[in-house]
C-alpha positions in Angstrom: 119.7 304.7 101.5 123.1 305.6 102.6 121.4 308.0 105.2 119.1 305.0 106.5 122.1 302.7 107.1 123.2 304.8 109.7 125.8 303.7 112.9 123.0 303.1 115.2 121.0 301.5 112.8 123.9 298.8 111.7 124.1 298.4 115.3 120.8 297.5 116.2 120.7 294.9 113.1 123.9 293.5 114.2 122.4 293.3 118.1 119.2 291.8 116.4 121.3 289.4 114.5 122.9 288.3 117.6 119.7 287.8 119.6 118.6 285.5 116.9 121.7 283.6 116.5 122.0 283.2 120.5 117.9 281.8 120.5 118.7 279.1 117.6 122.2 278.4 118.9 120.8 277.5 122.1 117.9 275.8 120.7 121.1 273.4 118.8 123.2 273.0 122.1 119.7 271.6 123.6 119.1 269.2 120.8 116.4 271.3 119.7 115.5 271.4 116.3 115.9 275.1 114.4 113.1 274.8 112.4 110.8 272.4 113.9 108.7 270.5 112.2 108.5 268.0 114.7 105.6 266.3 116.3 104.6 266.8 120.2 103.5 264.3 122.8 103.0 264.6 126.4 104.2 261.9 129.1 103.1 261.9 132.9 105.0 261.2 135.6 104.9 260.7 139.4 108.6 261.4 139.6 111.0 263.0 136.9 114.6 262.8 139.2 116.9 264.1 137.3 115.1 264.8 134.1 115.4 267.9 132.8 114.5 269.7 129.6 116.8 269.2 126.5 117.0 265.6 127.8 117.1 263.3 125.0 114.6 260.6 124.0 115.7 257.0 122.5 113.6 254.5 120.9 115.1 251.0 120.5 118.6 252.6 121.2 118.1 255.7 118.4 117.4 258.8 119.5 114.3 260.2 118.2 113.6 263.5 120.2 114.0 265.6 122.9 112.6 266.7 125.9 111.5 270.4 125.0 109.8 271.4 128.5 108.1 270.1 131.7 105.2 271.5 133.8 104.4 271.1 137.4 100.5 271.0 138.4 101.3 272.8 142.0 97.4 272.3 142.1 96.7 268.7 142.6 100.6 267.9 143.2 100.4 264.8 141.6 100.9 264.4 137.9 104.2 265.9 136.3 103.7 266.3 132.5 106.8 266.4 130.5 106.5 267.4 126.7 108.5 265.8 124.2 109.2 266.8 120.5 109.5 263.5 118.4 110.7 263.2 114.5 107.8 263.7 112.5 108.8 260.1 110.8 107.9 258.8 113.9 104.9 257.2 115.1 103.8 256.2 118.3 101.7 252.8 118.5 98.9 253.0 121.2 99.6 251.5 124.8 103.5 253.0 124.4 105.2 253.7 127.5 108.4 256.2 128.8 110.9 255.2 131.0 113.5 257.5 132.9 116.6 256.0 132.5 120.5 257.1 133.5 123.9 255.6 132.3 127.0 255.0 134.4 127.6 259.0 134.2 124.5 259.8 135.6 123.2 261.3 132.1 119.1 261.5 132.3 117.5 260.6 129.2 113.7 258.7 128.1 113.6 255.4 126.6 110.5 255.0 124.8 108.8 251.2 124.9 107.0 251.1 121.8 103.5 249.1 121.8 102.9 246.4 120.2 100.3 247.0 117.6 102.0 249.6 114.4 98.7 250.1 112.9 97.0 251.6 115.7 99.0 255.0 116.3 98.6 258.1 118.7 97.7 261.3 117.3 100.2 264.4 117.8 99.6 265.9 121.3 98.3 262.7 123.2 99.6 261.2 126.4 101.9 258.7 127.1 102.4 257.0 130.8 106.0 257.4 132.2 107.7 255.6 134.8 111.2 255.1 136.2 113.7 252.6 135.6 115.8 251.7 137.8 119.4 252.1 136.5 122.8 251.0 137.4 123.4 253.9 140.2 119.8 253.8 141.4 120.8 250.2 141.9 123.4 250.7 144.0 121.8 253.1 146.0 119.1 250.7 147.0 122.0 248.3 147.9 123.8 250.7 150.3 121.2 249.7 153.1 122.0 246.0 153.0 125.9 247.1 152.6 125.7 249.4 155.5 124.4 246.2 157.7 127.2 243.8 156.4 129.2 246.0 157.8 129.7 244.5 161.3 129.5 241.2 160.1 132.8 242.3 157.9 134.5 243.9 160.6 134.2 240.5 162.8 135.4 238.5 159.9 138.3 240.6 159.5 138.8 240.9 163.4 139.1 237.2 163.0 141.3 236.8 160.3 143.9 239.2 161.7 143.8 236.6 164.9 144.1 233.5 162.5 147.4 235.7 160.9 148.8 236.4 164.2 148.6 232.8 165.3 152.5 231.2 165.3 150.4 227.6 164.0 149.7 229.2 160.6 153.8 230.3 160.3 154.7 226.7 161.4 152.3 225.7 158.6 153.4 227.4 156.2 157.2 226.2 156.7 155.8 223.0 156.7 154.3 223.7 153.6 157.4 225.0 151.9 159.0 222.0 153.1 157.0 219.7 151.5 157.5 221.9 148.7 161.1 221.3 148.5 160.7 217.5 149.1 158.1 217.6 145.9 161.4 219.4 143.8 163.6 216.9 144.8 161.5 213.8 144.3 160.8 215.4 140.8 164.0 216.0 140.0 165.1 212.2 141.2 162.3 211.1 139.2 163.3 213.2 136.1 167.0 211.3 136.9 165.0 207.6 136.9 163.5 208.8 133.9 166.6 209.8 131.7 168.3 206.3 133.1 165.1 204.4 132.1 165.4 206.4 128.7 168.9 205.2 128.4 168.8 201.6 129.2 165.2 201.0 127.1 167.0 199.7 124.1 169.0 197.5 125.9 165.9 195.9 127.8 164.2 195.7 124.6 166.8 193.6 122.9 166.8 191.5 125.7 163.1 191.4 125.8 163.0 190.4 121.8 165.6 187.5 122.8 163.5 186.4 125.3 160.2 186.3 122.8 162.4 185.3 120.2 163.3 182.1 122.6 160.2 181.7 123.4 159.0 181.7 119.9 161.3 179.2 118.8 160.2 176.8 122.4 156.6 177.4 120.7 157.3 176.3 117.5 159.6 173.3 119.0 156.2 172.4 121.0 154.0 172.6 117.8 156.6 170.7 115.7 156.2 167.5 118.3 154.0 164.6 116.7 151.6 164.5 119.8 149.1 161.7 118.2 152.2 159.6 117.7 153.1 160.3 120.7 150.0 159.5 122.6 149.7 156.4 120.7 153.1 155.0 121.8 152.1 156.3 125.5 149.0 154.1 124.7 150.4 151.1 123.2 153.1 150.9 126.5 150.5 151.1 129.0 148.3 148.5 126.9 151.7 146.5 127.1 152.2 147.3 131.0 148.5 146.4 131.4 149.1 142.9 129.9 151.6 141.9 131.3 150.1 142.5 135.2 147.1 140.6 133.8 149.5 137.8 133.3 151.1 137.9 136.5 147.9 138.2 137.7 146.7 134.6 136.4 147.6 131.0 136.2 149.4 131.4 133.2 153.2 131.3 133.1 155.8 130.9 134.8 156.0 133.7 136.5 152.1 134.1 137.5 152.6 130.2 138.4 155.3 130.7 140.8 153.5 134.0 142.2 149.8 131.8 142.8 151.0 128.1 143.2 152.0 127.2 146.0 153.0 123.8 145.5 155.6 125.2 143.0 157.2 127.7 145.4 157.4 124.5 148.1 159.1 122.6 145.2 161.5 125.5 144.3 162.3 125.8 148.0 162.9 122.1 148.7 165.3 121.6 145.5 167.3 124.7 146.4 167.9 123.0 150.3 169.0 119.7 148.8 171.6 122.1 146.2 172.8 123.4 149.4 173.0 120.0 151.0 174.7 118.7 148.5 177.1 121.4 148.0 178.1 121.1 151.8 178.1 117.8 151.7 180.6 118.0 148.6 182.6 120.5 150.4 182.9 117.9 153.4 183.5 115.0 151.3 185.2 115.7 148.1 186.4 112.3 147.6 183.2 110.5 147.3 182.4 112.7 144.5 186.1 113.6 143.0 188.8 110.8 142.0 191.9 112.1 141.2 195.2 109.5 140.5 198.9 110.9 139.0 200.2 107.0 138.9 197.0 105.7 137.3 193.8 104.5 138.5 194.0 102.5 141.8 192.1 99.3 142.5 189.4 99.4 145.2 
């Protein structure tokens, strides 16, 4: 036995073991199952840009398999068939399809879009339809022509913007805005000072206001205390008396009424006053006719 494990045999066994380890190691690095019991399915593509063997296969965001190889039909040059190895617990409903997708870093993967009927399943080895899904980088690539068409307009806009910035009127406007800002700051400080002054004087103002309100309340109370009904009755009585007096003056009753309305009484009064005036005149002119004075007694006429 010792003669069998010679130096050459040990070297050969080591080399064979290295090859086996290298083979399964490569399969492991590619994402393939070492001792595969997975189910195989095929996908037909018109374009497999970026897809390669060992590209992962996902269903609903979960990795369920890997692409094992890609075969190109050189005869017809139409269809490209990719073989994928899926976990044997994964079942593909009929009507499922595969989409090539890429992330921001450019990593290529296959997303399985599963069919709606989970009871109608594909058999192992069946073929499904594949397509390319536009990832973010692909969309950016499609946008490049539009961006290139916009570049002349952007250049024109930048030129106009530079012309506007070089206009002295803009600088003057900015200076005016700075002055307005300074004025606003000054006004704000004045308003702050005024507010502080009002806050200091507000208690005294409130006290004065309360005093005015108290006086108003007192006046209102005094007005409420006045017997309006009695005052109204007194005024009405006075008006009634005035009305009665006016009625008597307008009537033929009473001395004042007769004086105002009887012309003969007025004439008699005037005649009496004239006679009295004539009597007084004569009395002043001939007082001896009416009054006799004697110191030594009465003298016979």
